[in-house]
N, C-alpha and C positions, 0 to 999 in steps of 0.2 A: 175511626174511619167513617166518613159521611155516607148517607144513603145513596148519594149520587155516585160515589166511588164504588159501592157494592153492587149497584144495579147491573152493569155489564157481566160481572162474574156470576151473579145469580141467574141471569138470563141464559148464559152458556151452560150452567149447571142444569137448569130445567130442560134445555134442549138435549143434553146428554142423557138425562133420566128418561126422556121420552122415547129413546131408541129401545126397541124391544130386546129382551134378554136372549131371545133365540136367534139373533142375527148371525152368529158364527155358522149356523147350519146352512142357510142359503148362500152365504158368502163362500163357504168351503165348496159347495156344489158348483157354483159359478166359476170359481178359480180353477177347480179341478177339471171341469169341462173345457175351459179355455186352454189350460196347459196340455191336456191330453190331445185335444184336436190340433193344437199348434205343433206338437211333437210329430203327430201322424202326417201332417202336411209337409213339415220340414225334413223328415227322415227320408233317405233314399230307399226306394223299394228294392228288396232283395229277392232273388229267384233261386229256387233249389231244384236240382236235377238229380235223379236217383237211378242207379243201375244195380243189377244183382249178378252175383257169381255163385256157383254151386259147387260143393265138394263132392266128387264122385269116387268111390273106392274102386280099386282094380280087382282083378280076380284073386289076388293073394291077400286082400285086406278084409277085415271084418266090416260088414256094412255099418255097424254102429260106430266104428271109429271115424267115419266121415263127419259126424256131428262134432266130435272133439277137435278134429283138424280145422273145421270151419271156425270154431271159436278161436283157435290159434291164429289162423289167417286174418281174422277180424282185428286182432291186436296188432299185427305187423303191417296192416294195410296203410297206416298213417306214419310208419317209421321212415327214416331217411333213406334206407336202402330201396324202398319201393318208390317213394316220392321223387328221388333223384332220377329214376328211370322214366318217370311220368312227366317231368317238367318240360321236356322238349316237345312232346306231343300236346301238352296242355298249353304251352306258350306262356307260362308264368313261372316265377322262381319257386324254389322249394318252400320258402317262408310263406308264400301265398297259399300254396297247397296245404301246408300244415295248419293254417288258420281257417281255411275254407272247406276242407274235406273232413268228413267223419264216416266211420264204419260202425255198423251195428250187426249183431248176430242174434240168432234165436236159439234157445236151449232145446228146442224140439226138432228143428230142421237144419240140415247142413247147408245153410244159406247165409251169404254175407251181402248186406246192402251197403252200397257206397254212394254217399250223397255229397254234392258240392254246391256251395252257395256263392252267388255273385250278383252284382248289380246288372250284369249283362247276361241275359238268358242263354245265349249261345256259348258264352265262356263257361257258365255253370255246367252245361252239357259236355263240353270238351274236357273239363277237368275231371268230371266223374268217369267218363269213358277212358281217359288216359290212365287214371289210377287203377281202374278195374283191369285194364289190359296189362299194366305193369305187374299187378298182383298175380294174375294168371301165369305170366311169364316167369315170375319168381317161383311160383309153386311148381312149374314144370321142371325146374332145375333139380328139384329134390323128390320127384314123384317115385323114382326108383327106390328111394329109401323109405318114404312114408307110405307108399302104395296107395296114395290118394292124389288125384289130379283135380285141378280147379278149372272149371269151364265157365264161359260167359253164359248166363241164363237169359238176361234181358239187357239190352242197351239202354242207356239213359237218353231221354228225348228232351228236346228243347221245351222248357216250361212256358206256359202261356199266361199264367197268373202269378203274382208275387206271393211269396211265402210269409212275408211280414204282414202284421195286422194293418188294416186300412185306417184312415183318419177317423171314420165313424166309430170303429171299435176302440181306438185309443181314447177318443173323447168319452165313450161310455165308461171305460176303465177309470179315466181321470175323474169323471163325475162320481163314481162309486167311492174312489179313494178320498176325494174332497168331501163328500158327504160324511164318510166315516171320521175323518179328522175334525170336521166341523162339529159332529155329534160328540166326539170326545172332548173337544174344547168347551162345548156347552155343559157337559157333565162336570168337568173339572173346574169350571169357572166359579169363583167364590160368590156366595149369595150377597146381594146388595145390602149393605148395612142400612138399618132403619135410620131415617133422617131424624136427627136430634132437634128438639124444639129450641127456638132461640132463647137465649138467657134473658131473664126478666131484668128490666132496667130499674136499678135501685135509686130512688131520689136522694139528692144531697140533704143532709141533716139541716134543719132550720136553726138559725142563730138563737142562742139562749136569750130568754126575756130579760135577765139581769144585765147582760151585755148591752142590750138595746137601751135600757134605762140609763146606764152609765154614759153611754155615748150621747144621749140627749142632754144629760146634765152638763 
């Protein structure tokens, strides 16, 4: 291969070798920030409204039993029996309530929190209040047997700020994740092999003296 044919390849190789080895780190940070910020801007903000109900023992019940019944009511709050009664007031089907509503309890207090998430703040409030109302109604049907009644403690109010992270926060998370991946790529990247020196050119052997004499004769 001639020197002219090797020149473009050698130039490209030199340009590649001039790129610093630590380039995956800033590249990962930049890509992570762009991906995180883009996701935060493209995602639809979600709003969460939360209401609370409290289990109150009657005169025939042990006060400590209210905590246990609150745990039980927290488990049935998202069941079909309760959600089917709440769907009319909430204005959404049972499937939407099942995916948007969650109930949480405390091991120390007879309290059940009911939260609903939606892209519409008013709809989130309506769903949380509808499920809380349906749960108290369901508990009232069995209070003669359980000796515990469920009362509305606080109503859910219309949220004013989204519960999902902002674009700035998702960009920060993406930056951290991109920097971590870039650092791992940098650590796992194989070391650049040492450049091998070019092979020495061996000159062609000179013709024998005897052959030159015979040729002249």
